[in-house]
N, C-alpha and C positions, 0 to 999 in steps of 0.2 A: 587371921587370913594371910598376913605377910609371911608368917612362919612356914606356910605351904610353899613358898617360893625361895626363901633364903634359909639354908641350914648351915650349921657350923662347918660341915665338911666341904662346903662350896666357898669358903672364905680363906684367903691367904693374906696374912698381915705383913708378909715379907717376900714379895715376888723375887725370883732369881733372874728373871729375864733382863737382857740388855738391849733388845731390839724389838721392833714392832712384830716381826714374824715370830720371835720367841715368845712374846707375851700372849699372842693369839694361841699359839700351840700350848702354852702352859695353862691358860684358862680353859681351853677346850678339854685338856687332860683332866683338870679338876672336875668339870662337869661329868665327864665320862667315868671317872673313878667313883663318883658319887652315884652312878647308876641313872643319870638323868637323860642319857642319849641312847638311841637305838643304833646309830651308826656314826662313830666318831668322825671318820673321814668325810662322809657326806655332809655332816653339820659344818665341819671346818671349811669345806668347799663353798658353802653358802655364805659363811662369814667373810671369806676372801672375795667372793663375788660382790658382796655389798661394799667392801672396802675399795674395790676396783672402780665403783661408780663415783665415790667420793669418800675421803677419809672420815671416820667417825670420831676422830680426835677433835674435841672442842677446845675452847679457851679455858683458862684457869686450871690447867692440869688435869682435865677430865677426858676420858675416852669411853665411849659406849658402843663397842662392837655388838651387833645383834643380827639375828636371823630368825625367820619363821619357816619351819620346814618339818616334814614328816620324820626327819632324823632325830627329832626331839621326842623323848618318851614322856617326860614330865616337865611342864613349864617351870623354869628356874632362872636364877641369876647367880653368876659366879662373880665374886668380888675379890679384886686383887689390889694391894697397896705396894707401891714401890717408893721407898724412902728417898733414894737417889734420883729417881725419875729416869725416863728414857724417851728417845725420839719416836713419836707416834705419827709424824706428819700432821701435827695439829694445825688448826686454823691460824693461831698466832705464832707458830714457829717455835714455841717453847716446849719444854719437856712435859710429859704427862706422868702423873703420880697415882691417880685414882682410876681404876678400870672396872667397869661394870659390863660383863658379857651377858646379854639377855638372850635366853633360849626359849623361843615361843613355839609351841606345837602347832602343826598344820591345822589340826582340828580344834584348837583351843577356842573356848567360847569368849564372847565379848567381855565378860567380867574379868577373865584372866588377862586379856590384852590390855584393858583399861587400867587394871591394877599395876601392871608392869610399866605402862606409860606414865602413870601418876608418880610412881616411884622415881622414874628418871627425872621428873620435873623438880623433885626435892633438891636435887644436886645443883640447882641454880643458886641456892642460898650459900653465901660465903661461909657463914658459921658452920653449916653442915659439913662442907668440904674440909674445913680446918679441923673440926672435931674428929672426923673420920681418919685424917692423917695421923692424929695423935692417940687413936684408940689403943687401949692396952690389951684388949681381949676380943675374941670373936663374939662373945655374948654382949659386950658393950656396943659393938657395931650393930647387931640385930636390934637391941633395945633402942638405940639412938634412932634408927630408921623407923621403928614402930611408932615412937613418940612423934617424929616428924610427919608420918603418914596420918596419924590421928589429928594433928594440927592442920594438915592440908584438908582433911575432910570437913573440919569445922569451918574453914574458909571457902568451902565449895560454893556457897551461895553467890558470892560476888564474882566468882570465876566463870559462872555461866554467862553466855553471851546475851541473854535476855535481861540486861541490867536496867533497861528503861523501856517505857511504853512508846517512846518516840523512836523514829527511824535512827539507826546508828549513823554517826558522823563518818566513821571510818569502818571499812570492811576489810577482812583479810582472809586469805586462803593459805593453809600450810600443808605441805606434803613432802615426804621423803620416799625413796624407792621401796623401803620395807614397810614403812608406816607404823612403826612401833615406838621409837624413842623420839627422834628429832621432830616429827610431826607435832607431837603433843608438847614437847619442850618449847618449841617456837610459839605455839598457840598460848601456852601458859605465860610465857615471857611477855607477849604482846598484851594480853589481858591485864596482867598485873601492872605493867607500866601505864596502860590506859587508865586504870583505876587511880593510880597516883596522879596522873595529869588531869583527871576529871573529864576524860573523853569517853563518849559512848561508842563502844566498839563491838563488833560481832566477828567471830573467827570461825570459818568453816574448816574442819579437819578432814583431810583425805587420808585416813589411816587404814590399817589392815582390816579393820572391821567395817569398812565402807565410809561413805561421806556422812559426817555428823554436822548438825547445825547449818544445813545447806542455805546459801544466800538466795533470797527471793528476788524476782525482777523489780519489785517495788523498792526493796532495800538498795539494790544496785542503782536504781534511778535517783534515789534521794541522797546517796552517799557523796561526800566531798571528794574522797579519794579511796583507792583500793590498793592493798598490799598483797602481792603474790609471792610468798616465800616458799619455794618449791624446787625440788631436784628431780621431779618427774612431770610428765604432761598432766595438766589439769584443764578443765573446761574453760576456755578463754574467750570464745566468741561472744559470750554474754556480756563481756566488759567493753565491747566496741563503743567508742565515743567517750569513755571515761578516763580520768587520769589514773594510770596503773603503774605502780613501781614493781618490777619483776626482779627478785633477788634470790640467791641460794637460801635454802631453808636455815642454814646456820646464821644468816644475817638477822633472821627473826629472833634468834636467841641472843645474839651479840649486840645488836643495835636497835632495840625496839623503839626507843625514844625518837631517834632520828627518823625512822620509818614512819612513825605516827605523825610527827611534825611535818614531814614532807607531804603526807597524805592530806593533812588539814590545810596546808598552804598550796596544795595542788601543783607541786613542783615536778611531779613525774609527767612524762609525755603522755599524750592521749593515745590510747590503744586503738589501733586500726585493725579491722577484720582482715584476715589473710584469705578469706574466701569471698569472691566477688558477689556471690548469691546468698551469702549467709546473712542472717538477721540477728538482732539482739536476742539472746536467750537460746539460740540454737545450740545443739549439743554436739556439734562436730568436733572431732579431735584435731589438734594441730598437725600440720603436715610434717612428715618425717622423711628420711632418706635424702636423696639428691637435693630436693627443694630446700629442706631444712639446712643442710650444709652450705648450699649456695647463698641462701639468705643471711646466714650467720656471717659469711665473709663480706657480702655486700653491705649489710647494715653497719658493720664495724669499719668499713672503708669510707662510708659516706661522710663522716665528720672531717676526714682529711680532704675529701673532694669539696665540700661546702666551704670550710674554713680556708683552705688553700686557694680555692677558686675565687672567693671574694677578695682575698689579698692580691691575687693576680689582676683582678678587675680594677682594684684601686691603682695598681701600677699602670695599667693601660689608660686610665683616666688622665694620667699625667703625660701621656704620649705612648704610642704603640712601641717605641723603642727607647723609652725614657730610662730603662734599666741598663742600657748599653753605654759605658763610659766613652766610647768612640763616636756616639751619635750626638748631634747638636742639641737634641731635646733631653739629654741626660739630666737626671735628678737623683741625688743620693737617696732620698726617701723611696723613690720608685725602685731603685736597686735593692734596698733593704726589704721591702714587702715582697718583691719578686723572688728574692733569695729564700725568704721564709716560706712563701706560698708555693712557688714553682720548684725551687731547688731542693726543698726539704719535705713539705707536706705532700706535694704531688709525687715526689720520689718514693715516698713510703706507701702510696696507694696500693700498688700491686703486691708487694710483700705482705702488707696487712691483710689484704683480701685473701691471699693464699694461706697465711698463718691461721686466720680464724676459721677458714674452711677445714684445715687440718685439725684444729682444736675441736671443732664440732664433731668430727669423725672419731677421733681417738683421745679426746680430753687433752689435758696439758701436755702429755708426751708427744702429741701430734703437732704442736705449735711450732717448735723449732725446725724440724725437717721441712714442714710445709712453707714456712717463711723463707728458708734458704732456697727452696724451689721457686718461690715467687721472685726472689731477688735475682736468681739466675735468669729467669725469664725477662725481668726488667732490664738487665744489663746486656742481654744478647738478642734483642729484637723480638722477643717472644710476645710482648704486649700483654693485653688482658687475657687473651685466650691461653697463652703460655702460663700466665699466673694462675688461671683456673685449673689447668692441668697439674701445675706444680702443687697447688693446694690439696687436690684430691690424691695425688701421688704420695705426698708427704703423710697425709692422714692414714691412708690404707697401707703404707709401708709399716707404720707402727702397729696397725691391726694384725698384719702378717707376723711382725716380730713378737708380739705378745703370745701368739700361738707357738712360735718357734721356741721361745724362752720359757714356756709354761712348765717344762719338765726339769728346769734347772733346780739345784738344791735351794731350800728355803733360806739358807744363809746368804744367798746372793740376791734375795728379794729387794734389799735396800739399795743396791747399786743399779738396778734396772732403770729407774726413771732418771738418774743423774749421770749414768755412763753408757749403758748398753743401748737404750732406746735412742738417745741423741746421736751417738757415734754411728751406729749402723743405719739408723733412719736417715741421717744426713747423707751418708755414703750412698745408700741405695737411691734416694731421691735425686741427689746431685748427679750421680752417674747416668741415670736414665734421662734426666733433663739435658745434660750435655751431649750424650751419645745418640739420643733418639729424638728428643722433642724439639729443642730450640731451633735447629736448622730448618726443618720443614715448616714450623710455625712462622718463623721469620720470613720465609719465602711466601707463604700465604698472605701474611700481613702486608708485605711489600706489594704483592700483586693486587690485593684489594685496594690499597691506597692508590696505586697507579690507575686502576680501573675507575675509581671514584673521581680522580683528578681529570680523567679524560672523558667523563660523561658529558653529553650535550645537554642543552637546556631542557628539552622534553623529558629526558631520563631523570634529570635532577628533580623535576617537579614530581615525578612518580615516586622517587626516593623520599622526598619530603612528605608526601601523603602517607607512605608506608610507615615511616618513623613516627610521625605525629599520631597516627591511628594506634600504633603499638603503645605509645605513652598513655593513651586514654582508655585502653582496653581493660586492664586489671588494676590500674592506678596504684602503683607501688608494688605489684606482684612481679613474677619472673619475666613476663613479656615487657612490662614497663622498664624493668631494670636492664633487660637485654638492649633495648633501644637507647637507654641512657648511657650504658657502657660503650655502645658503638659510637655514640656521639663524642664521648670523651676521647676514645681512641683516635677519631679523625682529627680532633684538636691537636693531640700529641703529634700527629703526622703532618700538621700544618694545613689541614683542610677545615675551614671554619664554617662552611655552609650547612652541613648536615645537622650540627648541634643547634643551629638557629631553629630548624624545624622541630628538633627534639624538645627544646625549651618551650616553643610556642604550643606544641601538642600537649605538654604537661601543664601549661597555664590555663588553657581553654576550659577543661572540665570544671574546676572550682569557680572560675570567673563566669562561665555560662550559667551554672546553677545559681550562683549568687544573683546574677542579673534576672534570671527567671523568677526567683523568689520576690524580686522587687517589682517586676512588670506584671506578673500573673499571681498575685497574692492569694486569690481564691483557689488556686491549685495546690496550695501548701498549707500545712498546719502551722499553728503559732510557733511551736518549737522549731519547725523546719525554717520558718522565716527568720527566726533568731539565729539559727545556725548558718543561714545564708549570708548574713552580715559578716560572719567570721570568714566565710569562703572568699570574700573580696580580698582580705588580707593574705590568706593562704595562697590564693591564685596569683596575686601580684608578687608573692615571694617564691613562686615556682615550687609550691608544695601541693602536688597533685592529690595526695592522700586526703585532702580536705573534702573531696567529693565522695569518699567511700561511704559515709553514712547514708547518703541519698541513693547511691548505687545499690547498697545492700538492701534498702527497704523497697526499691522498685527497679530491679536490674533490667527488666525487659524494655522499659521506656527510657531510663536514664542513660545506660551505657551506650546504646546506639546513637542517641542524640549527641552525646559527648564525642563519639567517634567521628560523626559527620562533621561537626564543628571543628574538631582538632585537625581532621584531614584537610579541610579547606584552608585553615591557618598554615599548616605545613606546606601546602602547595604554593600559597601566596608568598611565603618567605623565600622559597626557591625561585619563584618567578621574578621577584623583586631583586634577587641577587644579594640577599642579606647575609652578612658574615658575623659570626659570634665567637670571639676568641676566649670568652670566659665560660667555664663549665657550669656555673651555678649563679644564682642571685636574682633571677626574675627581673622586675622593673628596676632594681638597683644597679644593674649593669648595662642599662640602655645607653649610657654615655659612650660605651666602648663598641657598640654595635654599628656596623655600616648601614646606611639608610634607616636610621632609627624611626623616622616618621612612618615609612612604609611598613616597618616591623610592627609598630604599635597598631597600625591600620589592620594588618593581617590578623593579629591577636584579637583585636576588637571585632572584626567581621566574624571570625570563628566563634567567639563567645556569643555574639548576637544570634548567629545561626542556631547554636545549641539552645539558647534561651527560648527562641521562637518555637523550635521543635518541641521542647518540653511543654511550652504553653499550649501547643496543639494536641499532643498525645496524652498528657496527664489529665486525669479526671478531677473535677472540682471536689474540694473537701467539704 
């Protein structure tokens, strides 16, 4: 069967190529000359399209470019060996020596695709790669692969996910954009390593032939941890509430042991549903477009906010001006933590926000121009809004440049990501930011700050209600993040009242739900009551997302109850004149809050209102 895919005329023991673009062209030429393609240029276009998503250069000197297209006449594999090696933008940064170009026909049956994918997994073995590098003839290459394929089929029994009658301890999902090589290589690597470790695992593959070994709701519920090694969207809502480690598909090939150990030890964060009305097992796709890019920036910015914010809070505990050498309360440690948290961590927030927005839009080439755009906003009064604009501007400038440079000679392909994209991307982004964006945005920010600073008590109460309700609406979604970002912006401007309402509004939902599970136990299942105990900790730590599982299972009753309680808490913080200079920390930053007793009272009343409302509207279990 293997001989149907690999012929001598499709093997080169001494590639002449010196670059990635050249080796792709040479292997495509080999396939075309052997009569395996209908349209050489169309096939090459699909190969390059796959490479644009992420390089198919793996570690250990292997590259597996591949495409599934109608331009393929006969499913085949072109094999090329480069004795010197060449730069293929591999995962480990090392040169690649073994090249396997997989050409899958659009209408190929499952048998063909699975055979091609199995062949790719053979290359995970060190001995196979070494033997191929030293092969003396094309016949030797073919025979070696046939022998390894036969050995692989003998071991097939333990590679199947149903290795035990018990529920698997670890679950995994693998997927790559094409679904031919990396999907199955990652799955094979995880299964083999699990076998060595004595771990019961099941791996769902999202390949070109569809989903195989689909994970069931019962398996998901019973699993200790879940690994998602994917370079494309997979169904994620079903994993809400579970420890899920999300990594590129190459990590499944490269680091299977670490991934499995982390899953067993539940080191990965708990996955939170992105859809407020979604339930476990729902089949909704992850959001894309503007929301996806924005959340990529916000999620990568948050560690700087949390870590830096707590360090600033520690500084404030020693005195509001303890960082100032000219103040009587000066303390060297206060200055140290303030310099780290405020002078550096907080300084990076907006550039990081912008950089990861750009990266989400245009992959790695979008990171540098977007980060520069964010830094320009940071240094010129553009604030968070300017940073957002800089991020999107930097990302889409690269999208534009990719189209402009698409017609350049292939010999220039290698300098695009290291020279052309950063040079012109930064120039375009920076020019527009300086000439068009930062001036008006700075004016808007200054006007908004002045407006807030001049608001009367009545208006401040209304603002507190609005911000707190926003925090409790989608609990970690875009509305929540918008309120949180606004609160941080007011802190940076020296107005500490709004963020007190923001934090109170974020603490009430999990605390109110936790209190409800304690006071009205007959309204909740045993699992919900157990989860409710965790919500006490999450709520006190200002982690609103702890309420998501409850909101997802009963949004009509839970979300409005949380909004009412949060709104009351936000109003009371403003009414009491509470000031909060720390951006994060929950109960742990109470020492730096003005009127701390009143603040705790506001949060407590809001949580109690939410709990009572839930007790009234929820049905008994």
